[in-house]
C-alpha positions as CSV (number, residue, x, y, z in Angstrom):
1,X,0.0,0.0,0.0
2,X,1.2,3.6,-0.4
3,X,2.6,5.2,2.7
4,X,-0.7,7.0,3.3
5,X,-4.0,7.5,1.6
6,X,-6.1,10.5,0.7
7,X,-9.6,9.6,1.6
8,X,-11.1,13.1,1.1
9,X,-12.6,11.6,-2.0
10,X,-15.3,9.5,-0.5
11,X,-18.4,7.4,-1.1
12,X,-21.4,9.7,-1.4
13,X,-24.5,7.6,-1.0
14,X,-27.9,8.9,-1.9
15,X,-31.4,7.9,-0.6
16,X,-31.5,5.0,-3.1
17,X,-28.7,2.7,-4.0
18,X,-26.2,4.7,-6.0
19,X,-22.6,4.7,-6.9
20,X,-19.5,5.8,-5.1
21,X,-17.8,9.1,-6.2
22,X,-14.2,10.0,-6.3
23,X,-13.7,13.4,-4.8
24,X,-12.0,15.1,-7.8
25,X,-14.6,13.6,-10.2
26,X,-17.7,13.8,-8.0
27,X,-19.4,16.6,-9.9
28,X,-18.8,15.0,-13.3
29,X,-19.3,11.4,-12.2
30,X,-22.9,10.7,-11.2
31,X,-22.9,6.9,-11.7
32,X,-20.4,4.2,-10.7
33,X,-20.7,0.6,-9.8
34,X,-20.5,0.3,-6.0
35,X,-24.1,0.2,-4.7
36,X,-24.9,1.6,-1.3
37,X,-28.1,2.4,0.5
38,X,-28.1,5.5,2.6
39,X,-30.7,6.5,5.2
40,X,-30.9,9.6,7.4
41,X,-28.0,9.4,9.7
42,X,-29.1,8.2,13.1
43,X,-28.0,9.7,16.4
44,X,-24.5,8.6,17.4
45,X,-25.0,5.4,19.4
46,X,-21.5,4.3,20.0
47,X,-19.5,1.4,18.5
48,X,-17.1,-0.4,20.8
49,X,-15.2,-1.9,17.9
50,X,-14.5,1.4,16.4
51,X,-13.6,2.7,19.8
52,X,-10.6,0.3,19.7
53,X,-9.2,2.3,16.8
54,X,-10.0,5.7,18.4
55,X,-8.4,4.6,21.7
56,X,-5.2,3.6,19.9
57,X,-5.1,6.9,18.1
58,X,-5.6,8.7,21.4
59,X,-2.8,6.6,23.0
60,X,-0.4,7.5,20.2
61,X,-1.2,11.2,20.5
62,X,-0.7,11.1,24.2
63,X,2.3,8.8,24.6
64,X,3.8,8.2,21.2
65,X,7.5,8.6,20.6
66,X,8.4,11.3,18.1
67,X,10.4,9.7,15.3
68,X,11.8,10.6,11.9
69,X,10.5,8.7,8.9
70,X,11.2,7.9,5.3
71,X,8.9,10.6,3.9
72,X,10.5,13.4,6.0
73,X,7.2,14.3,7.6
74,X,7.8,12.9,11.1
75,X,5.5,10.7,13.2
76,X,4.4,9.9,16.7
77,X,4.7,6.1,17.1
78,X,4.1,3.2,19.5
79,X,5.2,-0.4,18.8
80,X,3.1,-3.6,19.1
81,X,-0.1,-2.1,20.5
82,X,-3.0,-4.3,21.5
83,X,-4.6,-5.9,18.4
84,X,-7.9,-4.6,17.0
85,X,-10.6,-7.1,16.6
86,X,-13.8,-6.8,14.4
87,X,-16.8,-9.1,14.1
88,X,-17.7,-9.8,10.5
89,X,-21.3,-10.8,11.1
90,X,-24.1,-10.3,13.6
91,X,-27.4,-12.2,14.1
92,X,-30.7,-10.6,13.0
93,X,-32.7,-10.1,16.2
94,X,-35.9,-11.3,14.6
95,X,-34.9,-14.2,12.4
96,X,-31.6,-15.2,13.9
97,X,-30.1,-15.2,10.4
98,X,-26.4,-14.3,9.8
99,X,-26.0,-10.7,8.7
100,X,-22.6,-9.9,7.2
101,X,-21.0,-6.8,8.6
102,X,-18.3,-4.6,7.1
103,X,-16.1,-2.6,9.6
104,X,-16.0,0.7,7.8
105,X,-15.0,3.5,10.2
106,X,-17.9,5.9,10.7
107,X,-16.1,8.8,12.5
108,X,-15.0,9.9,9.1
109,X,-16.1,8.8,5.6
110,X,-13.9,6.1,4.1
111,X,-13.3,6.0,0.3
112,X,-15.1,2.7,-0.1
113,X,-15.0,2.4,-3.8
114,X,-11.2,2.7,-3.7
115,X,-11.0,0.0,-1.1
116,X,-12.9,-2.4,-3.3
117,X,-11.1,-1.6,-6.5
118,X,-7.7,-1.9,-4.9
119,X,-8.5,-5.2,-3.4
120,X,-9.8,-6.6,-6.7
121,X,-6.6,-5.2,-8.3
122,X,-4.6,-7.2,-5.7
123,X,-6.6,-10.3,-6.5
124,X,-5.9,-10.0,-10.2
125,X,-2.2,-9.8,-9.5
126,X,-1.8,-6.4,-11.2
127,X,1.2,-4.2,-10.7
128,X,0.5,-0.9,-12.5
129,X,-1.2,2.1,-11.0
130,X,-2.6,3.1,-14.3
131,X,-5.4,0.5,-14.1
132,X,-6.7,2.0,-10.9
133,X,-6.2,5.6,-12.1
134,X,-8.4,4.8,-15.1
135,X,-11.2,3.9,-12.7
136,X,-10.8,7.1,-10.8
137,X,-8.8,5.6,-8.0
138,X,-5.6,7.5,-7.7
139,X,-4.2,6.2,-4.4
140,X,-1.1,4.7,-6.0
141,X,-0.4,7.6,-8.4
142,X,2.2,9.2,-6.2
143,X,4.3,6.1,-5.9
144,X,3.9,5.3,-9.7
145,X,4.7,8.8,-10.9
146,X,7.6,9.5,-13.2
147,X,9.3,11.7,-10.6
148,X,9.0,9.0,-7.8
149,X,10.2,6.2,-10.1
150,X,13.2,8.2,-11.1
151,X,13.9,9.1,-7.5
152,X,13.9,5.4,-6.6
153,X,16.3,4.5,-9.5
154,X,13.6,2.9,-11.7
155,X,14.4,5.1,-14.7
156,X,13.8,2.4,-17.3
157,X,10.2,1.7,-16.0
158,X,7.1,3.1,-17.6
159,X,4.9,5.4,-15.6
160,X,2.8,3.4,-13.1
161,X,5.0,0.3,-13.0
162,X,5.1,-0.4,-9.2
163,X,7.2,-3.6,-9.5
164,X,6.3,-6.9,-7.8
165,X,4.0,-5.5,-5.1
166,X,1.1,-7.1,-3.2
167,X,-1.0,-8.7,-6.0
168,X,2.1,-10.1,-7.7
169,X,3.2,-11.8,-4.5
170,X,-0.3,-13.1,-3.8
171,X,-0.6,-14.8,-7.2
172,X,3.0,-15.4,-8.4
173,X,5.2,-15.6,-5.4
174,X,8.8,-16.5,-6.5
175,X,8.3,-15.7,-10.2
176,X,10.8,-13.4,-11.9
177,X,9.2,-10.0,-12.3
178,X,9.6,-8.3,-15.7
179,X,6.9,-5.6,-16.2
180,X,3.1,-5.2,-15.8
181,X,2.4,-6.6,-19.2
182,X,4.1,-10.0,-19.0
183,X,1.9,-13.1,-18.8
184,X,2.9,-14.8,-15.6
185,X,0.3,-17.6,-15.8
186,X,1.7,-20.7,-14.1
187,X,4.7,-18.9,-12.8
188,X,5.5,-18.8,-9.1
189,X,3.2,-19.9,-6.3
190,X,-0.4,-18.8,-6.4
191,X,-0.8,-18.2,-2.7
192,X,-4.4,-17.0,-3.0
193,X,-5.5,-20.2,-4.9
194,X,-3.7,-22.2,-2.2
195,X,-5.6,-20.4,0.5
196,X,-8.9,-21.3,-1.2
197,X,-7.9,-24.9,-1.7
198,X,-6.9,-25.4,1.9
199,X,-10.0,-23.7,3.3
200,X,-12.1,-26.1,1.3
201,X,-10.1,-29.3,1.7
202,X,-8.1,-29.0,4.9
203,X,-9.8,-26.2,7.0
204,X,-7.9,-27.4,10.2
205,X,-4.6,-26.6,8.5
206,X,-2.3,-24.3,10.5
207,X,-0.6,-23.2,7.3
208,X,-3.3,-21.2,5.6
209,X,-1.2,-18.2,5.0
210,X,-0.9,-15.3,2.6
211,X,2.4,-13.3,2.4
212,X,3.3,-10.2,0.5
213,X,6.8,-10.0,2.0
214,X,9.3,-11.4,-0.4
215,X,12.9,-10.3,0.6
216,X,14.3,-11.2,-2.8
217,X,11.8,-8.9,-4.5
218,X,11.9,-5.9,-2.1
219,X,14.5,-4.0,-4.1
220,X,12.2,-4.1,-7.2
221,X,9.2,-2.7,-5.3
222,X,8.4,1.1,-5.2
223,X,7.3,0.5,-1.6
224,X,7.8,-2.6,0.5
225,X,4.5,-4.0,1.7
226,X,3.0,-2.4,4.8
227,X,0.2,-5.0,5.3
228,X,2.4,-8.0,4.8
229,X,1.0,-11.2,6.2
230,X,-2.4,-12.8,6.8
231,X,-3.4,-16.1,8.4
232,X,-6.8,-17.8,8.1
233,X,-8.5,-20.0,10.6
234,X,-11.8,-21.9,10.4
235,X,-13.7,-22.4,13.7
236,X,-16.8,-24.5,14.4
237,X,-18.9,-22.8,17.0
238,X,-21.1,-25.9,17.5
239,X,-18.1,-28.2,18.0
240,X,-17.9,-30.0,21.4
241,X,-15.8,-28.1,23.9
242,X,-13.5,-29.4,26.6
243,X,-15.1,-28.1,29.8
244,X,-13.1,-30.1,32.2
245,X,-9.5,-29.4,33.3
246,X,-9.0,-33.0,34.2
247,X,-6.1,-34.6,32.3
248,X,-8.2,-37.7,31.9
249,X,-11.0,-36.0,30.1
250,X,-11.9,-37.7,26.9
251,X,-10.8,-36.0,23.7
252,X,-13.5,-34.9,21.3
253,X,-13.3,-35.8,17.7
254,X,-13.2,-32.8,15.2
255,X,-16.5,-31.7,13.7
256,X,-17.3,-32.6,10.1
257,X,-15.8,-30.5,7.4
258,X,-17.8,-27.5,6.1
259,X,-19.5,-28.3,2.8
260,X,-18.4,-26.0,0.0
261,X,-22.0,-25.1,-0.8
262,X,-23.0,-24.0,2.7
263,X,-23.9,-20.4,3.1
264,X,-25.3,-19.8,6.6
265,X,-24.4,-20.8,10.2
266,X,-27.7,-22.6,10.8
267,X,-26.0,-26.0,9.9
268,X,-23.7,-27.2,12.7
269,X,-21.1,-28.3,10.2
270,X,-20.6,-24.8,8.7
271,X,-17.3,-23.2,9.8
272,X,-16.6,-19.6,10.6
273,X,-13.7,-18.0,8.8
274,X,-11.3,-15.7,10.7
275,X,-8.4,-13.6,9.5
276,X,-5.5,-12.3,11.4
277,X,-3.5,-9.6,9.6
278,X,0.0,-8.5,10.5
279,X,0.9,-5.0,9.4
280,X,4.5,-3.8,9.9
281,X,3.9,-0.1,9.2
282,X,0.5,1.4,10.2
283,X,-0.5,4.9,9.2
284,X,-3.4,5.4,11.6
285,X,-4.9,8.4,9.9
286,X,-5.2,7.2,6.3
287,X,-3.9,3.7,5.8
288,X,-5.3,1.7,8.7
289,X,-9.0,2.5,8.1
290,X,-8.4,1.4,4.5
291,X,-6.6,-1.8,5.6
292,X,-9.3,-2.8,8.0
293,X,-12.0,-2.6,5.4
294,X,-9.8,-4.3,2.7
295,X,-8.9,-7.4,4.7
296,X,-12.5,-7.6,6.0
297,X,-13.7,-7.7,2.4
298,X,-11.1,-10.3,1.5
299,X,-12.3,-12.5,4.3
300,X,-15.9,-12.0,3.1
301,X,-14.9,-13.0,-0.4
302,X,-13.1,-16.1,0.8
303,X,-16.0,-17.1,3.0
304,X,-18.3,-16.8,0.1
305,X,-16.1,-18.9,-2.2
306,X,-15.5,-21.6,0.4
307,X,-19.0,-21.9,1.8
308,X,-18.1,-20.4,5.2
309,X,-19.5,-17.8,7.5
310,X,-17.4,-14.6,7.8
311,X,-16.2,-14.7,11.4
312,X,-13.7,-12.0,12.5
313,X,-10.8,-9.9,11.6
314,X,-7.9,-9.4,14.0
315,X,-5.5,-6.6,13.1
316,X,-2.0,-7.0,14.6
317,X,0.3,-4.0,14.2
318,X,4.0,-3.3,14.4
319,X,4.9,0.4,14.2
320,X,1.6,2.2,14.7
321,X,2.0,5.9,14.0
322,X,0.4,9.2,13.4
323,X,2.0,11.6,11.0
324,X,2.8,15.0,12.5
325,X,0.6,16.8,10.0
326,X,-2.4,14.5,10.8
327,X,-2.6,15.4,14.5
328,X,-5.2,18.2,14.1
329,X,-7.4,16.1,11.8
330,X,-7.3,13.1,14.1
331,X,-8.2,15.3,17.1
332,X,-11.3,16.3,15.2
333,X,-12.1,12.7,14.5
334,X,-11.6,11.7,18.2
335,X,-14.3,14.2,19.2
336,X,-16.9,12.2,17.2
337,X,-19.0,9.3,18.6
338,X,-18.9,6.3,16.3
339,X,-22.0,4.8,14.8
340,X,-22.9,1.3,13.8
341,X,-21.0,-0.4,11.0
342,X,-22.8,-1.1,7.8
343,X,-23.9,-4.5,6.5
344,X,-22.7,-6.1,3.3
345,X,-24.5,-8.1,0.7
346,X,-22.4,-10.0,-1.9
347,X,-24.0,-10.6,-5.3
348,X,-21.2,-12.8,-6.7
349,X,-22.1,-16.5,-6.7
350,X,-18.8,-17.5,-5.1
351,X,-17.8,-20.0,-7.8
352,X,-14.3,-18.6,-8.0
353,X,-12.0,-16.1,-6.2
354,X,-11.4,-14.6,-9.7
355,X,-13.6,-12.5,-11.8
356,X,-15.2,-10.4,-9.1
357,X,-16.5,-6.9,-10.0
358,X,-17.2,-3.7,-8.1
359,X,-20.9,-4.2,-8.4
360,X,-20.7,-7.6,-6.6
361,X,-20.6,-5.7,-3.3
362,X,-23.6,-3.8,-1.9
363,X,-23.0,-1.8,1.3
364,X,-26.1,-0.8,3.3
365,X,-26.6,1.5,6.2
366,X,-23.2,3.3,6.0
367,X,-23.9,6.6,7.9
368,X,-20.5,8.2,8.6
369,X,-19.5,11.6,9.6
370,X,-18.1,13.7,6.7
371,X,-14.6,13.1,5.4
372,X,-11.6,14.7,7.1
373,X,-8.8,15.9,4.8
374,X,-5.3,14.5,5.5
375,X,-2.3,14.9,3.3
376,X,-0.7,11.8,1.8
377,X,3.0,11.4,2.6
378,X,5.0,9.9,-0.3
Protein backbone atom coordinates (compact mmCIF):
# COMPACT_ATOMS: atom_id res chain seq x y z
CA UNK A 1 0.00 0.00 0.00
CA UNK A 2 1.16 3.57 -0.42
CA UNK A 3 2.60 5.23 2.65
CA UNK A 4 -0.67 7.01 3.26
CA UNK A 5 -4.00 7.50 1.57
CA UNK A 6 -6.08 10.52 0.70
CA UNK A 7 -9.64 9.63 1.64
CA UNK A 8 -11.07 13.10 1.12
CA UNK A 9 -12.58 11.56 -2.00
CA UNK A 10 -15.32 9.47 -0.51
CA UNK A 11 -18.37 7.38 -1.05
CA UNK A 12 -21.37 9.68 -1.42
CA UNK A 13 -24.51 7.59 -1.01
CA UNK A 14 -27.94 8.91 -1.93
CA UNK A 15 -31.39 7.89 -0.60
CA UNK A 16 -31.54 5.02 -3.09
CA UNK A 17 -28.68 2.66 -3.97
CA UNK A 18 -26.20 4.73 -5.95
CA UNK A 19 -22.57 4.67 -6.93
CA UNK A 20 -19.51 5.84 -5.06
CA UNK A 21 -17.85 9.10 -6.19
CA UNK A 22 -14.20 9.99 -6.34
CA UNK A 23 -13.67 13.44 -4.85
CA UNK A 24 -12.00 15.10 -7.83
CA UNK A 25 -14.61 13.61 -10.16
CA UNK A 26 -17.67 13.84 -7.95
CA UNK A 27 -19.39 16.58 -9.93
CA UNK A 28 -18.78 14.96 -13.29
CA UNK A 29 -19.33 11.38 -12.23
CA UNK A 30 -22.91 10.69 -11.17
CA UNK A 31 -22.88 6.95 -11.67
CA UNK A 32 -20.41 4.23 -10.71
CA UNK A 33 -20.70 0.60 -9.83
CA UNK A 34 -20.52 0.28 -6.04
CA UNK A 35 -24.06 0.24 -4.69
CA UNK A 36 -24.85 1.64 -1.26
CA UNK A 37 -28.08 2.42 0.49
CA UNK A 38 -28.12 5.55 2.64
CA UNK A 39 -30.75 6.52 5.16
CA UNK A 40 -30.95 9.57 7.39
CA UNK A 41 -27.95 9.40 9.72
CA UNK A 42 -29.12 8.18 13.14
CA UNK A 43 -27.99 9.72 16.41
CA UNK A 44 -24.51 8.61 17.41
CA UNK A 45 -25.03 5.44 19.41
CA UNK A 46 -21.47 4.32 20.01
CA UNK A 47 -19.53 1.41 18.54
CA UNK A 48 -17.11 -0.42 20.82
CA UNK A 49 -15.20 -1.95 17.92
CA UNK A 50 -14.49 1.43 16.36
CA UNK A 51 -13.61 2.70 19.84
CA UNK A 52 -10.61 0.32 19.73
CA UNK A 53 -9.22 2.28 16.80
CA UNK A 54 -9.99 5.65 18.38
CA UNK A 55 -8.44 4.60 21.69
CA UNK A 56 -5.24 3.58 19.91
CA UNK A 57 -5.07 6.91 18.07
CA UNK A 58 -5.59 8.67 21.39
CA UNK A 59 -2.82 6.59 23.01
CA UNK A 60 -0.40 7.47 20.22
CA UNK A 61 -1.19 11.18 20.47
CA UNK A 62 -0.71 11.09 24.24
CA UNK A 63 2.31 8.80 24.63
CA UNK A 64 3.78 8.16 21.17
CA UNK A 65 7.49 8.60 20.58
CA UNK A 66 8.43 11.30 18.10
CA UNK A 67 10.38 9.67 15.28
CA UNK A 68 11.77 10.65 11.88
CA UNK A 69 10.48 8.68 8.91
CA UNK A 70 11.21 7.89 5.27
CA UNK A 71 8.91 10.63 3.95
CA UNK A 72 10.49 13.41 6.02
CA UNK A 73 7.16 14.29 7.64
CA UNK A 74 7.78 12.88 11.10
CA UNK A 75 5.52 10.66 13.19
CA UNK A 76 4.38 9.87 16.71
CA UNK A 77 4.69 6.13 17.15
CA UNK A 78 4.07 3.17 19.46
CA UNK A 79 5.20 -0.39 18.85
CA UNK A 80 3.10 -3.56 19.06
CA UNK A 81 -0.13 -2.10 20.47
CA UNK A 82 -3.03 -4.28 21.50
CA UNK A 83 -4.58 -5.86 18.37
CA UNK A 84 -7.89 -4.58 17.03
CA UNK A 85 -10.64 -7.15 16.56
CA UNK A 86 -13.78 -6.82 14.43
CA UNK A 87 -16.77 -9.14 14.08
CA UNK A 88 -17.71 -9.76 10.46
CA UNK A 89 -21.30 -10.79 11.09
CA UNK A 90 -24.13 -10.32 13.55
CA UNK A 91 -27.39 -12.15 14.13
CA UNK A 92 -30.67 -10.65 13.01
CA UNK A 93 -32.69 -10.13 16.19
CA UNK A 94 -35.94 -11.27 14.62
CA UNK A 95 -34.91 -14.18 12.41
CA UNK A 96 -31.60 -15.22 13.91
CA UNK A 97 -30.06 -15.19 10.42
CA UNK A 98 -26.44 -14.27 9.82
CA UNK A 99 -26.03 -10.66 8.67
CA UNK A 100 -22.57 -9.91 7.19
CA UNK A 101 -20.96 -6.76 8.63
CA UNK A 102 -18.26 -4.55 7.10
CA UNK A 103 -16.07 -2.61 9.57
CA UNK A 104 -15.98 0.73 7.77
CA UNK A 105 -15.04 3.49 10.18
CA UNK A 106 -17.89 5.92 10.75
CA UNK A 107 -16.10 8.78 12.51
CA UNK A 108 -14.97 9.86 9.06
CA UNK A 109 -16.06 8.80 5.61
CA UNK A 110 -13.88 6.07 4.07
CA UNK A 111 -13.32 6.02 0.29
CA UNK A 112 -15.07 2.66 -0.06
CA UNK A 113 -14.98 2.38 -3.81
CA UNK A 114 -11.19 2.69 -3.73
CA UNK A 115 -10.97 -0.02 -1.06
CA UNK A 116 -12.87 -2.44 -3.27
CA UNK A 117 -11.12 -1.55 -6.52
CA UNK A 118 -7.67 -1.86 -4.95
CA UNK A 119 -8.53 -5.23 -3.38
CA UNK A 120 -9.76 -6.59 -6.71
CA UNK A 121 -6.56 -5.20 -8.29
CA UNK A 122 -4.55 -7.22 -5.75
CA UNK A 123 -6.60 -10.34 -6.47
CA UNK A 124 -5.94 -9.97 -10.19
CA UNK A 125 -2.20 -9.79 -9.49
CA UNK A 126 -1.82 -6.43 -11.23
CA UNK A 127 1.17 -4.16 -10.69
CA UNK A 128 0.48 -0.90 -12.54
CA UNK A 129 -1.20 2.10 -10.97
CA UNK A 130 -2.64 3.13 -14.33
CA UNK A 131 -5.36 0.46 -14.08
CA UNK A 132 -6.66 1.99 -10.87
CA UNK A 133 -6.23 5.56 -12.10
CA UNK A 134 -8.40 4.76 -15.12
CA UNK A 135 -11.17 3.86 -12.67
CA UNK A 136 -10.77 7.15 -10.81
CA UNK A 137 -8.81 5.55 -7.95
CA UNK A 138 -5.57 7.49 -7.66
CA UNK A 139 -4.20 6.22 -4.35
CA UNK A 140 -1.10 4.73 -6.01
CA UNK A 141 -0.43 7.61 -8.42
CA UNK A 142 2.21 9.23 -6.23
CA UNK A 143 4.28 6.06 -5.95
CA UNK A 144 3.89 5.34 -9.66
CA UNK A 145 4.70 8.83 -10.89
CA UNK A 146 7.64 9.49 -13.20
CA UNK A 147 9.31 11.66 -10.58
CA UNK A 148 9.00 9.03 -7.84
CA UNK A 149 10.17 6.18 -10.08
CA UNK A 150 13.23 8.17 -11.15
CA UNK A 151 13.94 9.10 -7.54
CA UNK A 152 13.89 5.40 -6.63
CA UNK A 153 16.25 4.53 -9.48
CA UNK A 154 13.62 2.91 -11.73
CA UNK A 155 14.45 5.14 -14.68
CA UNK A 156 13.76 2.42 -17.27
CA UNK A 157 10.25 1.68 -16.05
CA UNK A 158 7.13 3.05 -17.64
CA UNK A 159 4.93 5.38 -15.63
CA UNK A 160 2.80 3.45 -13.14
CA UNK A 161 5.00 0.31 -12.97
CA UNK A 162 5.15 -0.39 -9.23
CA UNK A 163 7.17 -3.59 -9.45
CA UNK A 164 6.26 -6.94 -7.83
CA UNK A 165 3.98 -5.49 -5.14
CA UNK A 166 1.08 -7.07 -3.25
CA UNK A 167 -0.96 -8.70 -5.98
CA UNK A 168 2.10 -10.14 -7.74
CA UNK A 169 3.19 -11.81 -4.50
CA UNK A 170 -0.32 -13.10 -3.80
CA UNK A 171 -0.61 -14.75 -7.21
CA UNK A 172 2.98 -15.37 -8.44
CA UNK A 173 5.25 -15.57 -5.38
CA UNK A 174 8.76 -16.50 -6.51
CA UNK A 175 8.30 -15.70 -10.20
CA UNK A 176 10.84 -13.40 -11.86
CA UNK A 177 9.23 -9.98 -12.34
CA UNK A 178 9.56 -8.33 -15.74
CA UNK A 179 6.90 -5.65 -16.17
CA UNK A 180 3.13 -5.17 -15.79
CA UNK A 181 2.38 -6.62 -19.24
CA UNK A 182 4.11 -10.01 -19.04
CA UNK A 183 1.86 -13.06 -18.80
CA UNK A 184 2.86 -14.78 -15.55
CA UNK A 185 0.32 -17.60 -15.80
CA UNK A 186 1.69 -20.72 -14.14
CA UNK A 187 4.73 -18.92 -12.76
CA UNK A 188 5.50 -18.80 -9.07
CA UNK A 189 3.19 -19.87 -6.26
CA UNK A 190 -0.45 -18.80 -6.43
CA UNK A 191 -0.84 -18.23 -2.70
CA UNK A 192 -4.42 -17.03 -2.96
CA UNK A 193 -5.49 -20.15 -4.85
CA UNK A 194 -3.74 -22.24 -2.20
CA UNK A 195 -5.64 -20.42 0.55
CA UNK A 196 -8.92 -21.26 -1.20
CA UNK A 197 -7.93 -24.90 -1.69
CA UNK A 198 -6.91 -25.39 1.92
CA UNK A 199 -10.01 -23.68 3.30
CA UNK A 200 -12.14 -26.08 1.26
CA UNK A 201 -10.13 -29.27 1.68
CA UNK A 202 -8.14 -28.97 4.93
CA UNK A 203 -9.77 -26.25 7.04
CA UNK A 204 -7.93 -27.36 10.21
CA UNK A 205 -4.59 -26.63 8.54
CA UNK A 206 -2.34 -24.26 10.50
CA UNK A 207 -0.56 -23.16 7.34
CA UNK A 208 -3.31 -21.22 5.59
CA UNK A 209 -1.19 -18.16 4.97
CA UNK A 210 -0.88 -15.25 2.55
CA UNK A 211 2.39 -13.30 2.43
CA UNK A 212 3.29 -10.17 0.50
CA UNK A 213 6.78 -10.00 2.04
CA UNK A 214 9.35 -11.45 -0.36
CA UNK A 215 12.88 -10.31 0.60
CA UNK A 216 14.27 -11.16 -2.83
CA UNK A 217 11.79 -8.85 -4.55
CA UNK A 218 11.88 -5.93 -2.11
CA UNK A 219 14.50 -3.98 -4.12
CA UNK A 220 12.22 -4.06 -7.16
CA UNK A 221 9.18 -2.66 -5.33
CA UNK A 222 8.43 1.06 -5.24
CA UNK A 223 7.33 0.51 -1.65
CA UNK A 224 7.78 -2.58 0.54
CA UNK A 225 4.46 -4.03 1.70
CA UNK A 226 2.99 -2.44 4.81
CA UNK A 227 0.23 -5.02 5.32
CA UNK A 228 2.39 -8.04 4.76
CA UNK A 229 0.97 -11.22 6.22
CA UNK A 230 -2.41 -12.85 6.83
CA UNK A 231 -3.38 -16.15 8.43
CA UNK A 232 -6.80 -17.75 8.09
CA UNK A 233 -8.51 -20.03 10.61
CA UNK A 234 -11.79 -21.93 10.41
CA UNK A 235 -13.67 -22.39 13.68
CA UNK A 236 -16.75 -24.50 14.35
CA UNK A 237 -18.92 -22.80 17.00
CA UNK A 238 -21.07 -25.91 17.46
CA UNK A 239 -18.12 -28.24 18.01
CA UNK A 240 -17.87 -29.97 21.40
CA UNK A 241 -15.77 -28.09 23.94
CA UNK A 242 -13.49 -29.43 26.60
CA UNK A 243 -15.11 -28.10 29.77
CA UNK A 244 -13.08 -30.14 32.25
CA UNK A 245 -9.53 -29.37 33.34
CA UNK A 246 -8.95 -33.03 34.17
CA UNK A 247 -6.06 -34.62 32.31
CA UNK A 248 -8.19 -37.74 31.93
CA UNK A 249 -11.03 -35.97 30.14
CA UNK A 250 -11.92 -37.67 26.88
CA UNK A 251 -10.76 -35.97 23.71
CA UNK A 252 -13.53 -34.93 21.34
CA UNK A 253 -13.31 -35.79 17.66
CA UNK A 254 -13.24 -32.85 15.25
CA UNK A 255 -16.52 -31.72 13.68
CA UNK A 256 -17.34 -32.62 10.08
CA UNK A 257 -15.79 -30.47 7.37
CA UNK A 258 -17.78 -27.54 6.08
CA UNK A 259 -19.50 -28.35 2.77
CA UNK A 260 -18.42 -25.96 0.04
CA UNK A 261 -22.03 -25.13 -0.79
CA UNK A 262 -23.01 -24.02 2.72
CA UNK A 263 -23.94 -20.37 3.11
CA UNK A 264 -25.28 -19.84 6.63
CA UNK A 265 -24.39 -20.80 10.18
CA UNK A 266 -27.68 -22.65 10.76
CA UNK A 267 -26.03 -25.97 9.86
CA UNK A 268 -23.73 -27.21 12.66
CA UNK A 269 -21.07 -28.26 10.15
CA UNK A 270 -20.60 -24.78 8.69
CA UNK A 271 -17.34 -23.19 9.75
CA UNK A 272 -16.64 -19.56 10.57
CA UNK A 273 -13.69 -17.95 8.78
CA UNK A 274 -11.32 -15.74 10.74
CA UNK A 275 -8.43 -13.64 9.46
CA UNK A 276 -5.45 -12.30 11.39
CA UNK A 277 -3.54 -9.55 9.61
CA UNK A 278 -0.01 -8.46 10.52
CA UNK A 279 0.93 -4.97 9.38
CA UNK A 280 4.49 -3.76 9.93
CA UNK A 281 3.86 -0.06 9.20
CA UNK A 282 0.52 1.38 10.21
CA UNK A 283 -0.49 4.91 9.22
CA UNK A 284 -3.37 5.43 11.63
CA UNK A 285 -4.85 8.45 9.89
CA UNK A 286 -5.21 7.23 6.32
CA UNK A 287 -3.87 3.71 5.85
CA UNK A 288 -5.30 1.71 8.75
CA UNK A 289 -9.00 2.50 8.13
CA UNK A 290 -8.41 1.39 4.53
CA UNK A 291 -6.60 -1.79 5.56
CA UNK A 292 -9.28 -2.82 8.05
CA UNK A 293 -11.95 -2.58 5.38
CA UNK A 294 -9.80 -4.28 2.73
CA UNK A 295 -8.95 -7.41 4.72
CA UNK A 296 -12.50 -7.62 6.03
CA UNK A 297 -13.70 -7.65 2.42
CA UNK A 298 -11.09 -10.27 1.47
CA UNK A 299 -12.33 -12.46 4.32
CA UNK A 300 -15.92 -12.00 3.14
CA UNK A 301 -14.88 -12.99 -0.39
CA UNK A 302 -13.06 -16.11 0.79
CA UNK A 303 -15.98 -17.08 3.02
CA UNK A 304 -18.31 -16.80 0.06
CA UNK A 305 -16.09 -18.88 -2.21
CA UNK A 306 -15.45 -21.55 0.43
CA UNK A 307 -18.98 -21.85 1.84
CA UNK A 308 -18.08 -20.42 5.24
CA UNK A 309 -19.53 -17.77 7.52
CA UNK A 310 -17.41 -14.59 7.84
CA UNK A 311 -16.16 -14.72 11.41
CA UNK A 312 -13.74 -12.02 12.52
CA UNK A 313 -10.77 -9.86 11.57
CA UNK A 314 -7.88 -9.38 13.99
CA UNK A 315 -5.47 -6.57 13.11
CA UNK A 316 -1.99 -6.95 14.61
CA UNK A 317 0.32 -3.95 14.23
CA UNK A 318 4.04 -3.31 14.44
CA UNK A 319 4.90 0.40 14.16
CA UNK A 320 1.57 2.18 14.67
CA UNK A 321 2.03 5.86 13.97
CA UNK A 322 0.37 9.21 13.42
CA UNK A 323 1.99 11.60 10.96
CA UNK A 324 2.76 14.97 12.53
CA UNK A 325 0.61 16.77 9.97
CA UNK A 326 -2.39 14.52 10.76
CA UNK A 327 -2.62 15.43 14.45
CA UNK A 328 -5.23 18.19 14.13
CA UNK A 329 -7.40 16.12 11.80
CA UNK A 330 -7.32 13.12 14.12
CA UNK A 331 -8.17 15.26 17.13
CA UNK A 332 -11.27 16.33 15.21
CA UNK A 333 -12.08 12.68 14.54
CA UNK A 334 -11.59 11.74 18.20
CA UNK A 335 -14.32 14.21 19.18
CA UNK A 336 -16.90 12.20 17.21
CA UNK A 337 -18.96 9.34 18.64
CA UNK A 338 -18.89 6.32 16.31
CA UNK A 339 -22.01 4.81 14.77
CA UNK A 340 -22.90 1.25 13.82
CA UNK A 341 -20.98 -0.43 11.02
CA UNK A 342 -22.82 -1.08 7.75
CA UNK A 343 -23.94 -4.46 6.49
CA UNK A 344 -22.66 -6.15 3.35
CA UNK A 345 -24.49 -8.09 0.65
CA UNK A 346 -22.42 -10.05 -1.87
CA UNK A 347 -23.97 -10.64 -5.28
CA UNK A 348 -21.19 -12.84 -6.65
CA UNK A 349 -22.11 -16.54 -6.75
CA UNK A 350 -18.79 -17.47 -5.15
CA UNK A 351 -17.81 -19.99 -7.80
CA UNK A 352 -14.27 -18.57 -7.95
CA UNK A 353 -12.01 -16.08 -6.22
CA UNK A 354 -11.36 -14.60 -9.67
CA UNK A 355 -13.60 -12.46 -11.84
CA UNK A 356 -15.20 -10.36 -9.11
CA UNK A 357 -16.46 -6.88 -9.99
CA UNK A 358 -17.19 -3.70 -8.06
CA UNK A 359 -20.93 -4.23 -8.35
CA UNK A 360 -20.69 -7.59 -6.56
CA UNK A 361 -20.56 -5.66 -3.26
CA UNK A 362 -23.60 -3.84 -1.87
CA UNK A 363 -23.02 -1.83 1.31
CA UNK A 364 -26.11 -0.82 3.26
CA UNK A 365 -26.57 1.46 6.23
CA UNK A 366 -23.25 3.30 6.04
CA UNK A 367 -23.87 6.57 7.88
CA UNK A 368 -20.49 8.15 8.56
CA UNK A 369 -19.54 11.65 9.56
CA UNK A 370 -18.14 13.70 6.71
CA UNK A 371 -14.62 13.15 5.40
CA UNK A 372 -11.58 14.67 7.08
CA UNK A 373 -8.79 15.94 4.82
CA UNK A 374 -5.34 14.49 5.51
CA UNK A 375 -2.26 14.93 3.34
CA UNK A 376 -0.67 11.84 1.84
CA UNK A 377 3.02 11.40 2.62
CA UNK A 378 5.01 9.92 -0.28
